[in-house]
KEVOTOR-757212 format. One line per 4 residues: number of its first residue (from 1); their letters; for each residue x negated, y, z of N, C-alpha, C. Coordinates in Angstrom, 1 decimal. Atoms other than C-alpha are relative to their C-alpha. Layout:
<sites>
NUM) a) X,Y,Z,X,Y,Z,X,Y,Z ~ ... $
</sites>
This chain:
<sites>
1) msls) 1.5,-0.3,-0.2,-0.3,25.3,-6.1,-0.8,-1.3,-0.4 ~ 0.9,1.1,0.4,-3.0,23.2,-7.7,-0.9,-0.4,1.1 ~ 0.8,0.5,-1.1,-4.9,21.0,-5.3,-1.3,-0.7,-0.6 ~ 1.2,0.8,0.4,-8.5,19.6,-5.6,0.1,-1.3,0.9 $
5) illg) -0.2,1.3,-0.6,-8.1,15.9,-4.8,-1.2,-1.0,-0.2 ~ 1.0,1.0,0.1,-10.8,13.4,-4.1,0.6,-1.4,0.3 ~ -0.7,1.3,-0.1,-9.6,9.8,-4.7,-0.9,-1.2,0.0 ~ 0.7,1.2,-0.1,-11.2,6.6,-3.5,0.9,-1.2,-0.5 $
9) ggsg) -0.9,1.1,0.5,-9.9,3.4,-5.3,0.8,0.5,-1.2 ~ -0.7,-0.6,1.1,-8.9,5.4,-8.3,0.0,-0.9,-1.3 ~ 0.1,0.9,1.2,-9.8,2.6,-10.8,1.0,-1.2,0.1 ~ -0.9,1.1,-0.2,-7.3,0.1,-9.4,1.4,0.3,-0.6 $
13) flgs) -1.3,-0.2,0.6,-3.7,-0.4,-10.6,0.7,1.2,0.6 ~ -0.7,-1.1,-0.6,-2.2,1.9,-8.0,-0.7,1.3,-0.2 ~ 0.8,-1.2,0.1,-5.0,4.3,-8.1,0.0,0.7,-1.3 ~ -0.1,-0.6,1.4,-4.9,4.8,-11.9,1.3,0.6,-0.2 $
17) hlrh) -1.3,-0.6,0.2,-1.2,5.4,-11.8,0.2,1.3,0.9 ~ 0.0,-1.2,-0.8,-1.6,7.9,-8.9,-0.7,1.1,-0.6 ~ 0.8,-1.0,0.6,-4.3,9.7,-10.7,0.8,0.7,-1.1 ~ -0.8,-0.5,1.1,-2.1,10.1,-13.7,1.1,0.9,0.5 $
21) alte) -1.1,-0.8,-0.6,0.8,11.4,-11.6,-0.4,1.3,0.6 ~ 0.5,-1.2,-0.6,-1.3,13.9,-9.7,-0.5,1.0,-1.1 ~ 0.5,-0.9,1.1,-2.9,15.2,-13.0,1.2,0.6,-0.7 ~ -1.2,-0.5,0.6,0.6,15.6,-14.5,0.6,1.2,0.8 $
25) rght) -0.5,-1.1,-0.9,1.5,17.8,-11.5,-0.9,1.2,0.0 ~ 0.9,-1.2,0.1,-1.4,20.1,-12.3,-1.2,0.0,0.9 ~ 1.0,0.1,-0.9,-3.8,18.9,-9.7,-1.3,-0.5,-0.6 ~ 1.3,0.4,0.4,-7.6,18.3,-10.2,-0.4,-1.2,0.8 $
29) vtvl) 0.3,1.2,-0.7,-8.5,14.7,-9.4,-1.4,-0.4,-0.3 ~ 1.4,0.5,0.2,-12.1,13.5,-8.9,0.0,-1.4,0.7 ~ 0.0,1.4,-0.5,-12.5,9.7,-8.5,-1.4,-0.4,0.5 ~ 1.2,0.6,-0.5,-15.1,8.1,-6.3,-0.2,-1.3,-0.6 $
33) trrp) 0.3,1.2,0.7,-16.8,5.3,-8.1,-1.3,-0.7,0.6 ~ 1.2,0.7,-0.5,-19.2,2.6,-6.9,-1.1,-0.2,-1.1 ~ 0.9,0.0,1.1,-20.9,2.6,-10.3,-0.5,1.4,-0.3 ~ 0.4,-1.3,0.4,-22.9,5.5,-11.8,1.1,0.8,-0.6 $
37) aeas) -1.1,-0.8,0.6,-20.6,8.4,-12.6,-0.2,0.2,-1.5 ~ 0.1,-0.2,1.4,-19.9,8.7,-16.3,0.8,1.2,-0.6 ~ -0.8,-1.2,0.4,-17.7,11.8,-16.4,0.0,1.0,1.1 ~ 0.0,-1.0,-1.0,-17.4,15.1,-14.7,1.2,-0.2,1.1 $
41) seia) -1.1,0.3,-0.9,-14.2,13.7,-13.1,-0.3,-1.1,1.0 ~ 0.4,1.1,-0.8,-16.2,11.0,-11.3,-1.2,0.5,0.9 ~ 1.2,-0.2,-0.9,-18.6,11.1,-8.3,-0.4,-1.4,0.6 ~ 0.5,1.3,-0.5,-20.7,8.0,-7.3,-0.1,0.1,1.5 $
45) wdpy) 0.2,0.1,-1.5,-20.6,6.9,-3.7,-0.3,-1.5,0.3 ~ 0.3,1.3,-0.5,-21.8,3.9,-1.7,0.4,-0.1,1.5 ~ -0.5,0.0,-1.3,-19.7,3.4,1.4,-0.8,-1.0,1.0 ~ 0.8,0.9,-0.8,-22.1,0.6,2.6,-1.4,0.4,0.0 $
49) gdgv) 1.4,-0.5,0.0,-25.2,2.7,2.1,-0.1,1.4,0.3 ~ 0.2,-1.4,-0.2,-25.6,6.4,1.6,1.3,0.7,0.2 ~ -1.2,-0.6,-0.3,-21.9,7.0,2.0,0.6,0.9,-1.1 ~ -0.6,-0.8,1.0,-20.1,9.8,0.2,-0.7,1.4,0.0 $
53) pqaa) 0.6,-1.3,0.0,-21.7,13.1,-1.0,0.9,1.0,0.8 ~ -0.7,-0.9,-0.8,-20.7,15.6,1.6,0.6,1.2,-0.8 ~ -0.6,-1.1,0.7,-20.2,18.4,-0.9,1.3,-0.3,-0.7 ~ -1.3,0.4,0.7,-17.5,16.4,-2.7,1.2,0.1,1.0 $
57) vdga) -1.1,-0.1,-1.0,-15.5,16.2,0.6,0.2,1.4,0.4 ~ -0.2,-1.4,-0.4,-16.2,19.8,1.5,0.8,0.8,-1.0 ~ -0.7,-0.8,1.0,-14.7,21.0,-1.8,1.4,-0.5,-0.3 ~ -1.4,0.6,0.3,-11.5,18.9,-1.6,1.0,0.6,0.9 $
61) dvvi) -1.2,-0.4,-0.8,-8.1,20.0,-0.4,0.6,-1.2,0.6 ~ -0.5,1.2,-0.5,-7.0,16.4,0.0,-0.9,-1.1,-0.4 ~ 0.8,1.2,0.3,-8.9,13.1,0.2,1.0,-1.2,0.1 ~ -0.8,1.2,0.0,-7.0,9.9,-0.7,-0.8,-1.2,-0.1 $
65) nlag) 0.8,1.2,0.1,-8.4,6.5,0.0,0.9,-1.2,-0.2 ~ -0.7,1.2,0.3,-7.0,3.4,-1.7,-1.0,-1.2,-0.2 ~ 1.0,1.0,0.3,-10.3,1.5,-1.8,0.1,-1.2,0.9 ~ 0.0,1.2,-0.8,-10.5,-2.1,-0.7,0.0,-1.2,-1.0 $
69) sptl) 0.0,1.2,0.8,-11.0,-5.7,-2.0,1.4,-0.5,-0.2 ~ -1.4,0.5,0.3,-8.0,-7.5,-3.6,0.6,-0.8,1.2 ~ -0.8,0.8,-1.0,-5.3,-8.8,-1.2,0.2,-1.4,-0.5 ~ -0.2,1.3,0.5,-4.8,-11.7,-3.5,-1.4,-0.7,0.0 $
73) gnph) 1.3,0.8,-0.1,-7.5,-14.4,-3.0,0.3,-1.3,0.6 ~ -0.1,1.3,-0.7,-8.2,-17.7,-1.3,0.3,0.2,1.4 ~ -0.4,-0.3,-1.4,-6.3,-17.5,2.0,-0.7,-0.9,1.0 ~ 0.8,0.9,-0.9,-8.5,-20.3,3.4,-1.5,0.4,0.0 $
77) skkw) 1.4,-0.4,0.1,-11.7,-18.5,2.6,-0.4,1.1,1.1 ~ 0.4,-0.9,-1.0,-13.5,-16.8,5.5,-0.7,1.2,-0.6 ~ 0.6,-1.1,0.8,-15.5,-14.7,3.0,1.0,1.0,-0.5 ~ -1.1,-0.8,0.5,-12.3,-13.4,1.4,0.6,0.8,1.2 $
81) arel) -0.6,-0.7,-1.1,-10.9,-12.5,4.8,-0.9,1.1,0.6 ~ 1.0,-0.9,-0.5,-14.1,-10.8,5.9,-0.1,1.2,-0.9 ~ 0.1,-1.1,1.0,-14.3,-8.7,2.7,1.3,0.8,0.0 ~ -1.3,-0.6,-0.1,-10.6,-7.9,3.0,0.0,1.1,1.1 $
85) resr) 0.0,-0.9,-1.1,-11.1,-6.4,6.4,-1.1,1.1,-0.1 ~ 1.1,-0.9,0.0,-14.5,-4.8,6.0,0.1,1.1,-1.1 ~ -0.1,-1.0,1.0,-13.8,-3.1,2.7,0.9,1.1,0.3 ~ -1.0,-1.0,-0.3,-10.8,-1.3,4.0,-0.5,0.9,1.2 $
89) ittt) 0.4,-0.7,-1.2,-12.2,-0.3,7.4,-1.2,0.9,-0.3 ~ 1.2,-0.8,0.3,-15.6,0.8,6.1,0.2,1.2,-0.8 ~ -0.2,-1.1,0.8,-14.4,3.0,3.3,0.9,1.1,0.7 ~ -0.9,-1.0,-0.8,-11.7,4.6,5.6,-0.9,0.7,1.0 $
93) rvla) 0.9,-0.7,-1.0,-14.3,5.3,8.3,-1.0,0.9,-0.6 ~ 1.0,-0.9,0.6,-16.9,6.7,6.0,0.6,1.3,-0.5 ~ -0.6,-1.3,0.4,-14.5,9.2,4.5,0.5,0.8,1.1 ~ -0.5,-0.8,-1.2,-13.0,10.1,7.9,-1.1,0.7,0.6 $
97) eaia) 1.2,-0.7,-0.6,-16.5,10.9,9.2,-0.4,1.2,-0.9 ~ 0.4,-1.1,0.9,-17.3,13.0,6.1,1.1,1.2,0.1 ~ -1.1,-1.0,-0.2,-13.9,14.8,6.6,-0.3,0.8,1.3 ~ 0.3,-0.6,-1.3,-14.8,15.5,10.2,-1.2,1.0,-0.1 $
101) aapr) 1.2,-0.8,0.1,-18.1,17.0,9.1,0.2,1.2,-0.9 ~ -0.3,-1.1,0.9,-16.5,19.4,6.6,0.3,1.3,0.8 ~ -0.3,-1.3,-0.6,-16.4,23.1,7.5,1.5,0.3,0.2 ~ -1.4,-0.1,0.0,-12.7,23.0,6.7,0.6,-1.4,-0.4 $
105) ppay) -0.4,1.4,0.3,-11.5,19.4,7.1,1.2,-0.1,-1.0 ~ -1.1,0.1,0.9,-9.3,18.5,4.1,1.0,-1.0,0.6 ~ -1.0,1.0,-0.4,-6.1,16.5,4.5,-0.5,-1.4,-0.4 ~ 0.5,1.4,0.3,-6.6,12.7,4.5,1.2,-0.9,-0.1 $
109) lagn) -1.0,1.0,0.2,-4.1,10.3,3.0,-0.7,-1.4,-0.1 ~ 0.8,1.3,-0.2,-5.4,6.9,4.2,0.9,-1.2,-0.3 ~ -0.7,1.2,0.3,-4.2,3.7,2.6,0.1,-0.9,1.2 ~ -0.3,1.0,-1.1,-2.7,1.1,4.9,1.1,-0.9,-0.5 $
113) gisy) -1.0,1.0,0.4,-0.2,-1.7,4.9,1.2,-0.1,0.9 ~ -1.3,0.2,-0.7,3.4,-2.4,6.0,-0.1,-1.2,1.0 ~ 0.2,1.1,-0.9,2.0,-5.5,7.8,-0.3,0.5,1.4 ~ 0.4,-0.6,-1.3,1.1,-3.2,10.7,1.0,-0.4,1.1 $
117) ygdh) -1.0,0.3,-1.0,4.4,-4.1,12.4,0.0,-1.4,0.5 ~ -0.2,1.4,-0.4,4.2,-7.8,12.5,1.4,-0.5,0.0 ~ -1.3,0.6,0.1,7.2,-10.2,12.5,0.9,0.6,1.2 ~ -1.0,-0.6,-0.9,10.2,-8.4,14.2,1.4,-0.6,-0.2 $
121) gpav) -1.3,0.6,0.3,13.0,-10.7,12.9,0.9,1.0,-0.7 ~ -0.9,-0.9,0.7,16.1,-8.7,11.8,0.0,1.4,0.5 ~ -0.1,-1.4,-0.6,15.4,-5.6,14.0,-0.5,1.0,-1.0 ~ 0.3,-1.2,0.9,15.3,-2.3,12.0,-1.3,0.6,0.6 $
125) ltea) 1.3,-0.6,-0.4,11.8,-0.8,12.1,-0.2,1.3,-0.7 ~ 0.4,-1.3,0.5,10.7,2.8,11.6,-1.5,0.2,0.4 ~ 1.4,-0.3,-0.4,7.3,4.5,12.1,-0.2,0.0,1.5 ~ 0.1,-0.1,-1.5,8.1,4.7,15.8,-0.1,-1.4,0.6 $
129) sdtr) -0.1,1.3,-0.5,8.3,0.9,16.1,-1.4,-0.5,0.4 ~ 1.2,0.5,-0.4,5.6,-1.1,17.8,-0.7,-1.0,-1.0 ~ 0.7,1.0,0.8,3.0,-3.5,16.3,-0.1,-1.3,0.8 ~ 0.0,1.3,-0.8,3.2,-7.2,17.3,-0.8,-1.1,-0.7 $
133) ghal) 0.6,1.2,0.6,1.3,-10.4,16.8,-1.4,0.2,-0.5 ~ 1.3,0.0,0.5,-2.1,-11.3,15.4,-0.2,-0.7,-1.3 ~ 0.1,0.5,1.4,-1.5,-12.3,11.8,-1.2,0.8,-0.6 ~ 1.2,-0.7,0.6,-4.5,-11.4,9.6,0.2,1.4,-0.4 $
137) ltdv) -0.2,-1.4,0.6,-3.1,-8.4,7.8,0.5,0.9,1.1 ~ -0.5,-0.9,-1.1,-1.4,-7.1,11.0,-1.3,0.5,0.8 ~ 1.2,-0.4,-0.6,-4.8,-7.1,12.7,-0.8,1.0,-0.8 ~ 0.8,-0.9,0.9,-6.5,-5.5,9.7,0.6,1.4,-0.1 $
141) trew) -0.6,-1.3,0.2,-4.0,-2.7,9.4,-0.2,0.8,1.3 ~ 0.3,-0.7,-1.2,-4.5,-1.8,13.1,-1.4,0.6,0.0 ~ 1.3,-0.5,0.1,-8.2,-1.5,12.6,-0.2,1.0,-1.1 ~ 0.0,-0.9,1.1,-7.7,0.2,9.3,0.5,1.4,0.4 $
145) qaat) -0.5,-1.3,-0.5,-5.6,2.9,10.9,-1.0,0.7,1.0 ~ 0.9,-0.5,-1.0,-8.0,3.3,13.8,-1.3,0.6,-0.6 ~ 1.2,-0.5,0.7,-10.8,4.0,11.3,0.1,1.4,-0.4 ~ -0.2,-1.4,0.3,-9.2,7.4,10.6,-0.3,0.9,1.1 $
149) saaq) 0.0,-0.8,-1.2,-9.9,8.6,14.1,-0.9,1.2,-0.1 ~ 0.9,-1.2,0.1,-12.8,10.9,13.3,0.7,1.2,-0.7 ~ -0.7,-1.1,0.7,-10.7,12.9,10.8,1.1,0.6,0.9 ~ -1.1,-0.5,-0.8,-7.8,13.1,13.2,-0.6,0.9,1.2 $
153) dags) 0.6,-0.8,-1.1,-10.0,14.3,16.1,-0.6,1.3,-0.5 ~ 0.6,-1.3,0.5,-11.5,17.0,13.8,1.1,0.9,-0.5 ~ -1.1,-0.9,0.4,-8.0,18.4,13.1,0.5,-0.2,-1.4 ~ -0.5,0.2,1.4,-7.5,17.0,9.6,1.5,-0.4,0.1 $
157) rvci) -1.3,0.4,0.1,-3.9,16.5,8.5,0.0,-1.5,-0.6 ~ 0.2,1.4,0.4,-3.9,12.7,8.4,1.4,-0.7,-0.2 ~ -1.2,0.8,0.3,-1.1,10.6,6.7,-0.5,-1.5,-0.2 ~ 0.2,1.4,0.1,-1.2,6.8,7.1,1.0,-0.6,-1.0 $
161) lrts) -0.9,0.5,1.0,0.2,5.2,4.0,0.3,-1.5,0.2 ~ -0.4,1.4,-0.2,1.9,2.0,5.2,0.7,-0.5,-1.2 ~ -0.5,0.4,1.3,2.4,0.6,1.8,0.5,-1.5,0.0 ~ -0.6,1.4,0.2,4.7,-2.4,1.1,-0.4,-0.5,-1.4 $
165) pvmd) 0.4,0.4,1.3,4.1,-4.6,-1.9,0.7,0.8,-1.1 ~ -0.5,-0.8,1.1,4.5,-2.5,-5.0,0.4,-0.8,-1.2 ~ -0.5,0.9,1.0,6.6,-4.2,-7.6,0.0,0.6,-1.4 ~ 0.0,-0.4,1.4,5.9,-3.8,-11.3,-0.4,-1.2,-0.9 $
169) rrsa) 0.2,1.2,0.8,5.9,-6.2,-14.2,-1.4,-0.1,-0.5 ~ 1.4,0.0,0.5,2.3,-5.3,-15.1,-1.0,-0.4,1.0 ~ 0.9,0.4,-1.0,0.8,-6.4,-11.9,0.6,-0.9,1.1 ~ -0.5,0.9,-1.1,1.0,-8.9,-9.0,0.6,0.9,1.1 $
173) plqq) -0.5,1.4,0.0,3.1,-9.9,-7.2,1.1,-0.2,-1.0 ~ -1.2,0.2,0.9,6.0,-9.3,-9.6,-0.3,-0.6,-1.3 ~ 0.4,0.6,1.3,4.1,-10.2,-12.7,0.0,-1.5,0.1 ~ 0.0,1.5,-0.2,3.6,-13.8,-11.4,1.4,-0.5,0.3 $
177) qrlq) -1.3,0.4,-0.3,7.0,-14.0,-9.9,1.0,0.0,-1.2 ~ -0.8,-0.1,1.2,8.7,-13.0,-13.1,-0.2,-1.2,-0.9 ~ 0.3,1.1,0.8,6.9,-15.7,-15.0,0.5,-1.3,0.6 ~ -0.5,1.2,-0.8,7.7,-18.3,-12.3,1.5,-0.1,-0.1 $
181) flag) -1.5,0.1,0.1,11.4,-17.4,-12.4,0.4,-0.3,-1.5 ~ -0.3,0.3,1.4,11.4,-17.4,-16.2,-0.1,-1.5,-0.4 ~ 0.3,1.4,0.2,10.0,-20.9,-16.1,1.0,-0.9,0.8 ~ -1.0,0.8,-0.8,12.9,-22.0,-13.8,-0.5,-0.5,1.3 $
185) aggr) 0.7,0.5,-1.3,10.6,-22.4,-10.8,0.2,1.0,1.1 ~ -0.3,-0.9,-1.1,12.1,-19.6,-8.7,0.8,-0.5,1.0 ~ -0.9,0.5,-1.1,13.7,-20.0,-5.4,-0.4,0.7,1.3 ~ 0.3,-0.7,-1.3,13.8,-18.8,-1.8,-1.2,-0.7,0.8 $
189) igsg) 1.2,0.4,-0.8,10.9,-19.2,0.7,0.5,-0.2,1.4 ~ -0.4,0.3,-1.4,11.5,-20.8,4.1,1.5,0.1,0.1 ~ -1.4,-0.2,-0.2,14.9,-19.8,5.5,0.7,0.9,-1.0 ~ -0.6,-1.1,0.8,15.3,-16.9,3.1,0.6,1.1,0.7 $
193) eqym) -0.6,-1.1,-0.8,16.6,-14.8,5.9,-1.0,1.1,0.4 ~ 1.0,-1.0,-0.3,13.3,-12.9,6.4,0.1,1.2,-0.9 ~ 0.0,-1.2,0.8,13.3,-9.3,5.3,-1.4,0.3,-0.6 ~ 1.2,-0.2,0.8,10.8,-8.3,2.7,-0.1,1.4,-0.5 $
197) pmss) 0.1,-1.4,0.5,9.9,-4.6,2.4,-0.8,0.0,-1.3 ~ 0.7,-0.1,1.3,8.8,-3.6,-1.1,0.3,1.4,-0.6 ~ -0.2,-1.3,0.6,8.6,-0.5,-3.3,-0.1,-0.1,-1.5 ~ 0.2,-0.1,1.4,8.9,0.4,-7.0,-1.3,0.8,-0.2 $
201) lrdw) 1.2,-0.8,0.3,5.8,1.8,-8.6,0.3,1.5,0.0 ~ -0.2,-1.4,0.1,7.4,5.1,-9.4,0.4,0.7,1.4 ~ -0.2,-0.6,-1.3,8.5,5.6,-5.8,-1.2,0.0,0.8 ~ 1.3,0.0,-0.7,5.1,4.6,-4.5,-0.8,1.3,-0.4 $
205) tgav) 0.7,-1.1,0.5,3.4,7.2,-6.7,0.7,1.3,0.4 ~ -0.7,-1.2,-0.4,6.1,9.7,-6.0,-0.1,0.4,1.4 ~ 0.2,-0.2,-1.4,5.8,9.3,-2.3,-1.4,0.6,0.4 ~ 1.4,-0.4,-0.3,2.0,9.7,-2.2,-0.2,1.4,-0.6 $
209) vhla) 0.1,-1.3,0.5,2.2,12.8,-4.5,0.7,1.0,1.0 ~ -0.8,-0.8,-0.9,4.9,14.2,-2.2,-0.8,0.3,1.3 ~ 0.8,-0.2,-1.2,2.7,13.7,0.9,-1.2,0.9,-0.2 ~ 1.1,-0.9,0.3,-0.3,15.3,-0.8,0.4,1.4,-0.1 $
213) ehpa) -0.4,-1.4,0.3,1.7,18.4,-1.7,0.7,0.6,1.2 ~ -0.8,-0.6,-1.1,3.5,18.9,1.6,-0.9,0.1,1.3 ~ 1.0,-0.2,-1.1,1.2,20.4,4.3,0.6,-0.3,1.4 ~ -0.6,0.3,-1.3,3.7,19.7,7.1,0.0,-1.5,0.3 $
217) avgp) 0.0,1.5,-0.2,3.5,15.9,6.5,-1.2,-0.5,0.7 ~ 1.1,0.6,-0.8,1.4,14.1,9.1,0.5,-1.2,0.7 ~ -0.3,1.2,-0.8,1.3,10.7,10.8,0.2,-1.2,-0.9 ~ -0.2,1.1,0.8,2.3,7.3,9.6,1.3,0.1,-0.9 $
221) fnic) -1.2,-0.1,0.9,4.7,6.9,6.6,0.2,-1.4,-0.6 ~ -0.4,1.2,0.7,6.4,3.7,5.5,0.4,0.3,-1.4 ~ -0.3,-0.2,1.4,6.4,3.5,1.7,0.7,-1.3,-0.4 ~ -0.8,1.2,0.3,9.2,1.0,1.0,1.4,0.4,-0.4 $
225) lpea) -1.4,-0.3,0.3,12.8,0.8,-0.2,0.7,0.4,1.3 ~ -0.8,-0.4,-1.2,15.3,2.5,2.1,0.8,-1.2,0.5 ~ -0.7,1.2,-0.4,17.1,-0.9,2.2,-0.8,-1.2,-0.3 ~ 0.9,1.2,0.3,14.8,-3.9,2.6,0.9,-1.2,-0.3 $
229) ptna) -0.8,1.2,0.3,16.2,-7.1,1.0,-0.6,-1.1,0.8 ~ 0.5,1.2,-0.5,15.9,-10.5,2.6,-0.6,-0.8,-1.2 ~ 0.6,0.8,1.0,14.0,-13.1,0.7,1.1,-0.6,-0.9 ~ -1.1,0.5,0.8,17.3,-14.7,-0.4,0.6,1.0,-0.9 $
233) eftr) -0.5,-1.1,0.8,18.6,-11.4,-1.6,-0.9,0.4,-1.2 ~ 1.0,-0.3,1.1,15.4,-10.7,-3.6,0.1,-1.1,-1.0 ~ -0.1,1.1,0.9,15.6,-14.2,-5.1,1.2,0.0,-0.9 ~ -1.2,-0.1,0.8,19.1,-13.8,-6.3,-0.1,1.2,-1.0 $
237) alar) 0.1,-1.2,0.9,18.4,-10.3,-7.7,-1.0,-0.2,-1.1 ~ 1.0,0.2,1.1,15.3,-11.4,-9.6,0.5,-1.1,-1.0 ~ -0.6,1.0,0.8,17.1,-14.5,-10.9,1.1,0.7,-1.0 ~ -0.9,-0.7,0.8,19.9,-12.2,-12.2,-0.7,0.9,-1.1 $
241) avrr) 0.7,-0.9,0.9,17.4,-9.8,-13.7,-0.6,-0.7,-1.2 ~ 0.7,0.7,1.1,15.6,-12.4,-15.8,1.0,-1.1,-0.6 ~ -1.1,0.9,0.5,18.9,-14.4,-16.4,-0.5,-1.5,0.1 ~ 0.4,1.4,-0.3,17.6,-17.7,-14.9,0.5,-0.4,1.3 $
245) pafl) -0.4,0.5,-1.3,18.9,-19.9,-12.1,-1.2,-0.1,0.9 ~ 1.1,0.1,-1.0,16.8,-20.0,-8.9,0.5,-0.9,1.2 ~ -0.5,0.9,-1.0,17.8,-23.1,-7.0,-1.0,-0.7,0.9 ~ 1.0,0.7,-0.7,14.5,-24.2,-5.7,-0.2,0.6,1.4 $
249) hvpa) 0.2,-0.5,-1.4,13.5,-23.9,-2.0,-1.4,-0.6,0.4 ~ 1.3,0.4,-0.5,10.0,-24.0,-0.6,0.0,0.0,1.5 ~ -0.1,0.1,-1.5,10.1,-25.2,3.1,-1.2,0.8,0.6 ~ 0.9,-0.8,-0.7,8.3,-23.1,5.6,-1.3,-0.8,0.3 $
253) avir) 1.1,0.8,-0.3,6.0,-26.0,6.5,-1.0,-0.1,-1.1 ~ 0.8,0.0,1.1,4.7,-26.1,3.0,-0.8,1.3,-0.2 ~ 0.6,-1.3,0.1,4.0,-22.4,3.0,-1.1,0.2,1.0 ~ 1.0,-0.1,-1.0,2.1,-22.6,6.2,-1.3,-0.7,-0.4 $
257) vaag) 1.2,0.7,0.4,-0.3,-25.2,4.8,-0.6,0.7,-1.3 ~ 0.5,-0.6,1.3,-0.6,-23.6,1.3,-0.6,1.4,0.1 ~ 0.4,-1.4,-0.1,-0.9,-20.0,2.3,-0.9,0.4,1.1 ~ 1.0,-0.3,-1.1,-3.1,-20.3,5.4,0.3,1.2,0.7 $
261) emap) -0.1,-1.2,-0.8,-3.7,-17.0,7.0,1.0,1.0,-0.6 ~ -1.0,-0.9,0.7,-1.3,-15.3,4.5,1.4,-0.5,0.2 ~ -1.4,0.5,-0.2,1.7,-17.4,5.5,0.9,0.9,0.8 ~ -0.9,-1.0,-0.7,3.0,-14.8,8.0,0.5,1.1,-0.9 $
265) ellg) -0.5,-1.0,0.9,3.3,-12.4,5.1,1.2,-0.5,-0.8 ~ -1.1,0.5,0.7,5.7,-14.7,3.4,1.2,-0.4,0.9 ~ -1.0,0.5,-0.9,7.6,-16.0,6.4,0.4,0.9,1.1 ~ -0.4,-1.0,-1.0,7.6,-13.1,8.8,1.0,1.0,-0.6 $
269) slnv) -1.1,-0.9,0.4,10.5,-10.6,8.7,-0.3,1.4,0.4 ~ 0.3,-1.4,-0.2,10.0,-6.9,8.4,1.1,0.9,-0.6 ~ -1.2,-0.8,0.5,13.3,-4.9,8.1,-0.4,1.5,0.2 ~ 0.6,-1.3,-0.2,11.5,-1.6,7.6,0.8,1.0,-0.8 $
273) rpaa) -0.6,-1.2,0.6,12.9,1.8,6.8,-1.0,1.1,-0.1 ~ 0.9,-1.1,0.2,11.0,4.8,5.4,0.5,1.3,0.7 ~ -0.7,-1.1,-0.7,12.4,7.1,8.1,-0.8,1.3,-0.2 ~ 0.8,-1.2,0.0,9.5,9.6,8.1,0.0,0.6,-1.4 $
277) lles) 0.0,-0.5,1.4,9.4,9.9,4.3,1.4,0.7,-0.3 ~ -1.3,-0.6,0.2,13.2,10.6,4.2,0.1,1.3,0.8 ~ 0.0,-1.3,-0.8,12.8,13.2,7.0,-0.8,1.1,-0.6 ~ 0.8,-1.0,0.6,10.1,14.9,5.1,0.5,0.6,-1.3 $
281) gyef) -0.6,-0.5,1.2,12.4,15.4,2.1,-0.2,-0.7,-1.2 ~ 0.2,0.8,1.2,11.3,12.7,-0.3,1.4,-0.6,-0.4 ~ -1.2,0.6,0.5,14.2,11.5,-2.5,-0.4,-1.2,-0.9 ~ 0.4,1.3,0.7,13.9,7.9,-3.6,0.8,-0.1,-1.4 $
285) ldrd) -0.7,0.3,1.3,14.6,7.0,-7.2,0.6,-1.4,0.0 ~ -0.5,1.4,-0.1,15.1,3.3,-6.3,0.3,-0.3,1.5 ~ -0.3,0.2,-1.4,17.0,2.7,-3.1,0.2,-1.4,0.5 ~ -0.3,1.4,-0.4,17.7,-1.0,-3.2,-0.7,-1.0,-1.0 $
289) vtam) 0.8,0.9,0.8,16.3,-4.2,-4.7,0.5,-0.1,-1.4 ~ -0.5,0.0,1.4,18.6,-4.1,-7.8,-0.6,1.1,-0.8 ~ 0.6,-1.2,0.7,17.5,-0.6,-8.7,-1.5,-0.2,-0.2 ~ 1.4,0.1,0.1,13.9,-1.4,-8.0,-0.4,-1.0,-1.1 $
293) lgsa) 0.3,1.0,1.0,13.9,-4.5,-10.2,0.3,0.6,-1.4 ~ -0.4,-0.6,1.2,15.6,-2.5,-12.9,-1.2,0.9,-0.6 ~ 1.1,-0.9,0.4,12.7,0.1,-13.0,-1.3,-0.8,-0.2 ~ 1.3,0.8,0.1,10.0,-2.5,-12.4,-0.1,-0.9,-1.2 $
297) lng) 0.0,1.0,1.1,11.0,-4.9,-15.2,0.2,0.7,-1.3 ~ -0.3,-0.7,1.3,12.1,-2.3,-17.8,-0.7,1.3,-0.2 ~ 0.7,-1.3,0.1,10.0,0.7,-17.1,-1.2,0.0,-0.9 $
</sites>
C-alpha cells in the first residue's frame, strides 16, 4: 500500500537517502523545508514561528522527523550545545502538536539518538533498559523523546528512532575516520574496551522504511548493529579494511580535554541490541562491524 509521508529533515544526508528509499517503495514523500518551497514535493514550514501547515499533517499517513542542527561542531561552544538541543526538541514538539490536532492522527517516526541510555559498561542494553547519567546527548535524547508526548497522548502510533552513528564513506564520521586511518593516524580511543553501537546506511534506511510500513510497530527502536563492536574491535576492522596499521592510542585524559561535552560519546560504553526491530521482523543486511564496513566503504 502506498503511503503519504511528510518528512522533516529531508535535505540532510540521512533524509535524502530515506526519501529515495521510500520513493522506490512507491510511497509519496513531501519534504518540509525552511526555505520557500520550490516544487510540489516540498512544503515550507517554520518550527520557530508559524509552525507547520496543519493541512500537510492532516493529509499524511506517516510523519517522519529527522530535523536538527549538526551533531558535529565545537564541543566547547555553548551556542552549539543550545542549538543542538533546541533544534531537535522544537521541531519534534511542533510536529507532535500538529499530529495531535489532526482529525486522524498520522503515525509519527521521531528521530532520536542511541545516547539515550548513557554509559552502561559491558551490560547488554535493549529498548527496555534504563537511561543513566547526564552527558549532553543523553540529556538531549530524553527531552527529545518527551517532546513527542502530544502525539502519543492523541493516540498516534509513535516510533522513537534511537539512531546510532550511521557509517558511510560519503559522510561523517566514517569519512573522516577513513582518511585518518589511510594516513596511518588510526588507533584506539581510551581503553578501547568501550562498546560503540553503529549502523550501516542501508540498514538505517531499511529499518526506518520498515517501521513506516508496519502499522503494529510502536515505541522505541534501537537502530544499530545486532552485535556492537568495542572500540578496539572497530579499530582493527577498519585498519584491515583500508589495509593500514593502527597502532596509535589516544589516552582518555586527552579525549576529555579535546572533546569537552562530547567526550562521553567517545569514552562511554553502550553495548546495545536492536531487540525491538528484530522482534518486529526486520532482517539486517549487516550484522557485525566487518559486514558493515564492507557495505559502507564499497557501496
